[in-house]
N, CA, C and O atoms as CSV, one atom per row, in Angstrom:
chain,resi,resn,atom,element,x,y,z
A,1,MET,N,N,9.109,-7.352,-14.594
A,1,MET,CA,C,8.251,-6.273,-13.944
A,1,MET,C,C,7.071,-5.813,-14.704
A,1,MET,O,O,7.121,-5.323,-15.833
A,2,GLU,N,N,5.652,-6.071,-13.766
A,2,GLU,CA,C,5.007,-5.588,-14.399
A,2,GLU,C,C,4.673,-4.227,-14.474
A,2,GLU,O,O,4.797,-3.697,-13.370
A,3,ASN,N,N,4.266,-3.393,-15.426
A,3,ASN,CA,C,4.603,-2.238,-15.631
A,3,ASN,C,C,2.828,-1.416,-15.086
A,3,ASN,O,O,1.766,-1.551,-15.694
A,4,LYS,N,N,3.032,-0.719,-13.969
A,4,LYS,CA,C,1.634,-0.259,-13.328
A,4,LYS,C,C,1.496,1.143,-13.693
A,4,LYS,O,O,2.471,1.882,-13.834
A,5,LYS,N,N,0.283,1.511,-13.848
A,5,LYS,CA,C,0.203,3.154,-14.031
A,5,LYS,C,C,-0.370,3.736,-12.708
A,5,LYS,O,O,-1.524,3.587,-12.306
A,6,PRO,N,N,0.716,4.480,-12.048
A,6,PRO,CA,C,0.203,5.364,-10.772
A,6,PRO,C,C,-1.061,5.733,-11.241
A,6,PRO,O,O,-1.371,5.991,-12.404
A,7,ASN,N,N,-2.029,5.741,-9.871
A,7,ASN,CA,C,-3.092,6.787,-9.639
A,7,ASN,C,C,-2.604,7.896,-8.922
A,7,ASN,O,O,-2.326,7.707,-7.738
A,8,THR,N,N,-2.421,9.201,-9.487
A,8,THR,CA,C,-1.865,9.994,-8.513
A,8,THR,C,C,-2.658,10.579,-7.658
A,8,THR,O,O,-2.166,11.510,-7.020
A,9,SER,N,N,-3.620,10.332,-7.485
A,9,SER,CA,C,-4.832,10.478,-6.417
A,9,SER,C,C,-4.815,9.887,-5.021
A,9,SER,O,O,-5.397,10.261,-4.002
A,10,ILE,N,N,-3.654,8.443,-5.328
A,10,ILE,CA,C,-3.675,7.806,-4.080
A,10,ILE,C,C,-1.737,7.597,-4.076
A,10,ILE,O,O,-0.967,6.844,-4.671
A,11,GLU,N,N,-1.572,8.714,-3.063
A,11,GLU,CA,C,0.059,8.568,-2.733
A,11,GLU,C,C,0.381,7.358,-1.829
A,11,GLU,O,O,-0.437,7.113,-0.942
A,12,CYS,N,N,1.403,6.622,-1.938
A,12,CYS,CA,C,1.702,5.661,-1.224
A,12,CYS,C,C,3.226,5.503,-1.122
A,12,CYS,O,O,3.919,5.875,-2.068
A,13,THR,N,N,3.783,4.973,-0.028
A,13,THR,CA,C,5.060,4.770,0.117
A,13,THR,C,C,5.418,3.264,0.814
A,13,THR,O,O,6.493,2.896,1.288
A,14,VAL,N,N,4.212,2.570,0.716
A,14,VAL,CA,C,4.595,1.326,0.901
A,14,VAL,C,C,5.093,0.066,-0.064
A,14,VAL,O,O,4.351,-0.741,-0.625
A,15,LYS,N,N,6.666,0.113,-0.114
A,15,LYS,CA,C,7.078,-0.321,-1.137
A,15,LYS,C,C,6.883,-1.976,-1.317
A,15,LYS,O,O,7.101,-2.660,-2.317
A,16,GLN,N,N,6.393,-2.380,0.015
A,16,GLN,CA,C,6.085,-3.720,0.024
A,16,GLN,C,C,4.793,-4.592,-0.678
A,16,GLN,O,O,4.668,-5.769,-1.016
A,17,CYS,N,N,3.991,-3.522,-0.715
A,17,CYS,CA,C,2.607,-3.578,-1.742
A,17,CYS,C,C,2.860,-4.001,-2.918
A,17,CYS,O,O,3.747,-3.520,-3.623
A,18,GLU,N,N,1.989,-5.093,-3.309
A,18,GLU,CA,C,1.583,-5.433,-5.050
A,18,GLU,C,C,1.349,-4.663,-5.668
A,18,GLU,O,O,1.795,-4.725,-6.814
A,19,HIS,N,N,0.443,-3.387,-5.242
A,19,HIS,CA,C,-0.199,-2.487,-5.921
A,19,HIS,C,C,0.632,-0.981,-5.597
A,19,HIS,O,O,0.071,0.113,-5.643
A,20,HIS,N,N,1.828,-1.156,-5.322
A,20,HIS,CA,C,2.820,0.428,-5.046
A,20,HIS,C,C,3.544,0.163,-6.607
A,20,HIS,O,O,3.830,-0.899,-7.159
A,21,CYS,N,N,3.683,1.361,-6.993
A,21,CYS,CA,C,4.163,1.482,-8.521
A,21,CYS,C,C,5.679,1.885,-8.441
A,21,CYS,O,O,6.153,2.963,-8.799
A,22,GLY,N,N,6.177,1.090,-8.042
A,22,GLY,CA,C,7.823,0.923,-7.938
A,22,GLY,C,C,8.550,2.494,-7.376
A,22,GLY,O,O,8.621,2.879,-6.209
A,23,ALA,N,N,8.940,3.065,-8.371
A,23,ALA,CA,C,10.018,4.331,-8.343
A,23,ALA,C,C,9.058,5.518,-7.924
A,23,ALA,O,O,9.399,6.443,-7.187
A,24,GLU,N,N,7.716,5.350,-8.541
A,24,GLU,CA,C,6.897,6.257,-7.911
A,24,GLU,C,C,6.205,5.966,-6.766
A,24,GLU,O,O,5.863,4.789,-6.654
A,25,ASN,N,N,5.863,6.827,-5.758
A,25,ASN,CA,C,5.336,6.446,-4.361
A,25,ASN,C,C,3.749,6.885,-4.616
A,25,ASN,O,O,3.099,7.688,-3.946
A,26,TYR,N,N,3.375,6.229,-5.621
A,26,TYR,CA,C,1.578,6.197,-5.659
A,26,TYR,C,C,1.198,4.525,-5.738
A,26,TYR,O,O,1.934,3.541,-5.804
A,27,CYS,N,N,0.030,4.634,-5.707
A,27,CYS,CA,C,-0.711,3.142,-5.693
A,27,CYS,C,C,-1.199,3.205,-7.228
A,27,CYS,O,O,-1.521,4.234,-7.821
A,28,ALA,N,N,-1.188,1.737,-7.814
A,28,ALA,CA,C,-1.998,1.450,-8.870
A,28,ALA,C,C,-3.396,1.007,-8.987
A,28,ALA,O,O,-3.895,0.724,-10.076
A,29,LEU,N,N,-3.971,0.952,-7.970
A,29,LEU,CA,C,-5.383,0.856,-7.821
A,29,LEU,C,C,-6.303,2.208,-8.100
A,29,LEU,O,O,-5.824,3.319,-7.873
A,30,ASN,N,N,-7.628,2.054,-8.597
A,30,ASN,CA,C,-8.334,2.852,-8.947
A,30,ASN,C,C,-9.324,3.929,-7.707
A,30,ASN,O,O,-9.751,5.080,-7.794
A,31,THR,N,N,-9.409,2.629,-6.339
A,31,THR,CA,C,-9.854,2.990,-5.194
A,31,THR,C,C,-8.990,2.030,-4.335
A,31,THR,O,O,-8.410,1.007,-4.700
A,32,VAL,N,N,-9.044,2.634,-3.038
A,32,VAL,CA,C,-8.396,1.622,-1.658
A,32,VAL,C,C,-9.735,1.896,-0.561
A,32,VAL,O,O,-10.550,2.806,-0.417
A,33,ARG,N,N,-9.490,0.688,0.055
A,33,ARG,CA,C,-10.279,0.673,1.340
A,33,ARG,C,C,-9.233,0.972,2.710
A,33,ARG,O,O,-8.387,0.194,3.151
A,34,ILE,N,N,-9.556,2.269,3.195
A,34,ILE,CA,C,-9.114,2.415,4.428
A,34,ILE,C,C,-10.291,2.092,5.781
A,34,ILE,O,O,-11.514,2.228,5.791
A,35,ALA,N,N,-9.463,1.678,6.723
A,35,ALA,CA,C,-10.417,1.088,7.834
A,35,ALA,C,C,-9.682,1.453,9.194
A,35,ALA,O,O,-8.550,1.934,9.132
A,36,THR,N,N,-10.256,1.252,10.340
A,36,THR,CA,C,-9.555,1.390,11.539
A,36,THR,C,C,-9.928,0.250,12.305
A,36,THR,O,O,-11.050,-0.249,12.386
A,37,HIS,N,N,-8.728,-0.164,12.937
A,37,HIS,CA,C,-8.588,-1.347,14.090
A,37,HIS,C,C,-9.049,-1.004,15.471
A,37,HIS,O,O,-8.936,-1.845,16.362
A,38,GLU,N,N,-9.665,0.412,15.755
A,38,GLU,CA,C,-9.671,0.821,17.071
A,38,GLU,C,C,-10.951,1.199,16.987
A,38,GLU,O,O,-11.394,1.618,15.918
A,39,ALA,N,N,-11.691,1.109,18.054
A,39,ALA,CA,C,-13.053,1.890,18.422
A,39,ALA,C,C,-13.283,3.116,18.381
A,39,ALA,O,O,-14.405,3.575,18.166
A,40,ASN,N,N,-12.068,3.930,18.619
A,40,ASN,CA,C,-11.995,5.475,18.554
A,40,ASN,C,C,-10.788,5.980,17.978
A,40,ASN,O,O,-9.971,6.425,18.784
A,41,PRO,N,N,-10.507,6.011,16.833
A,41,PRO,CA,C,-9.084,6.151,16.199
A,41,PRO,C,C,-8.645,7.606,16.540
A,41,PRO,O,O,-9.400,8.573,16.429
A,42,THR,N,N,-7.395,7.669,16.952
A,42,THR,CA,C,-6.996,9.205,17.024
A,42,THR,C,C,-5.730,9.250,16.605
A,42,THR,O,O,-5.214,10.353,16.784
A,43,LYS,N,N,-5.171,8.591,16.199
A,43,LYS,CA,C,-3.997,8.806,15.569
A,43,LYS,C,C,-3.627,8.232,13.946
A,43,LYS,O,O,-4.666,7.862,13.400
A,44,CYS,N,N,-2.864,8.134,13.394
A,44,CYS,CA,C,-2.696,7.803,11.770
A,44,CYS,C,C,-2.615,6.263,12.041
A,44,CYS,O,O,-3.272,5.466,11.372
A,45,GLN,N,N,-1.726,5.861,13.116
A,45,GLN,CA,C,-1.424,4.783,13.486
A,45,GLN,C,C,-2.378,3.823,13.626
A,45,GLN,O,O,-2.087,2.651,13.385
A,46,CYS,N,N,-3.988,4.279,14.142
A,46,CYS,CA,C,-5.013,3.500,14.344
A,46,CYS,C,C,-5.984,3.165,13.105
A,46,CYS,O,O,-6.986,2.453,13.167
A,47,VAL,N,N,-5.479,3.832,11.953
A,47,VAL,CA,C,-6.022,3.254,10.512
A,47,VAL,C,C,-5.037,2.114,9.845
A,47,VAL,O,O,-3.983,1.718,10.341
A,48,ASP,N,N,-5.567,1.722,8.727
A,48,ASP,CA,C,-5.100,0.813,7.948
A,48,ASP,C,C,-5.650,0.806,6.624
A,48,ASP,O,O,-6.815,1.161,6.445
A,49,CYS,N,N,-4.618,0.282,5.300
A,49,CYS,CA,C,-5.180,0.243,3.848
A,49,CYS,C,C,-5.450,-1.153,4.163
A,49,CYS,O,O,-4.634,-1.944,4.635
A,50,GLU,N,N,-6.797,-1.414,3.829
A,50,GLU,CA,C,-7.060,-2.919,3.639
A,50,GLU,C,C,-6.992,-3.220,2.367
A,50,GLU,O,O,-7.428,-4.324,2.039
A,51,SER,N,N,-6.543,-2.502,1.534
A,51,SER,CA,C,-6.347,-2.997,0.127
A,51,SER,C,C,-5.051,-3.555,-0.191
A,51,SER,O,O,-4.810,-4.152,-1.240
A,52,PHE,N,N,-3.983,-3.283,1.011
A,52,PHE,CA,C,-2.797,-3.723,0.909
A,52,PHE,C,C,-2.739,-5.242,0.449
A,52,PHE,O,O,-3.632,-5.986,0.855
A,53,LYS,N,N,-1.766,-5.735,-0.354
A,53,LYS,CA,C,-1.541,-6.805,-0.644
A,53,LYS,C,C,-0.048,-7.167,-0.871
A,53,LYS,O,O,0.437,-6.895,-1.969
A,54,MET,N,N,0.907,-7.903,0.312
A,54,MET,CA,C,2.084,-7.949,0.147
A,54,MET,C,C,2.762,-8.481,-1.253
A,54,MET,O,O,2.072,-9.228,-1.946
A,55,LYS,N,N,3.606,-8.257,-1.540
A,55,LYS,CA,C,4.288,-8.772,-2.905
A,55,LYS,C,C,4.897,-9.966,-2.469
A,55,LYS,O,O,5.424,-10.190,-1.379
A,56,PRO,N,N,4.731,-10.892,-3.687
A,56,PRO,CA,C,5.419,-12.555,-3.170
A,56,PRO,C,C,6.892,-12.443,-2.644
A,56,PRO,O,O,7.290,-12.892,-1.569
A,57,GLU,N,N,7.677,-11.732,-3.633
A,57,GLU,CA,C,9.397,-11.648,-2.996
A,57,GLU,C,C,9.103,-11.102,-1.612
A,57,GLU,O,O,10.157,-11.310,-1.009
A,58,CYS,N,N,8.510,-10.692,-1.020
A,58,CYS,CA,C,8.168,-9.756,0.477
A,58,CYS,C,C,7.961,-11.056,1.388
A,58,CYS,O,O,8.622,-11.099,2.425
A,59,ALA,N,N,7.174,-12.029,1.116
A,59,ALA,CA,C,6.707,-13.100,2.193
A,59,ALA,C,C,7.453,-13.563,3.023
A,59,ALA,O,O,7.061,-13.896,4.142
A,60,ASN,N,N,8.644,-13.666,2.629
A,60,ASN,CA,C,10.036,-14.353,3.340
A,60,ASN,C,C,10.601,-13.212,4.323
A,60,ASN,O,O,11.432,-13.536,5.172
A,61,GLY,N,N,10.306,-12.315,4.255
A,61,GLY,CA,C,10.691,-11.297,5.094
A,61,GLY,C,C,11.964,-10.359,4.771
A,61,GLY,O,O,12.456,-9.475,5.471
A,62,SER,N,N,12.407,-10.902,3.283
A,62,SER,CA,C,13.489,-10.113,2.973
A,62,SER,C,C,13.333,-9.270,2.063
A,62,SER,O,O,14.361,-9.130,1.400
A,63,CYS,N,N,12.252,-8.468,1.651
A,63,CYS,CA,C,12.020,-7.492,0.940
A,63,CYS,C,C,12.337,-6.041,1.489
A,63,CYS,O,O,12.015,-5.589,2.588
A,64,ASN,N,N,13.061,-5.398,0.449
A,64,ASN,CA,C,13.658,-3.918,0.738
A,64,ASN,C,C,12.478,-3.164,-0.174
A,64,ASN,O,O,12.418,-1.940,-0.057
A,65,GLY,N,N,12.030,-3.476,-0.602
A,65,GLY,CA,C,11.008,-2.554,-1.365
A,65,GLY,C,C,11.084,-2.634,-2.515
A,65,GLY,O,O,10.340,-1.964,-3.231
């Protein structure tokens, strides 16, 4: 497994993401892009991390983090 340096300014709990720092709940990217899929976002569920990249081992749906 590749050693990733956590960016402590970007907390993340999405363990299925290629940029997640394993046991630490941080992203390894320097910056992330956050966007919305709603015309008028009013809830957390209305926004997405567009920097998300699925881990290859999660592509078949069997990734537990």
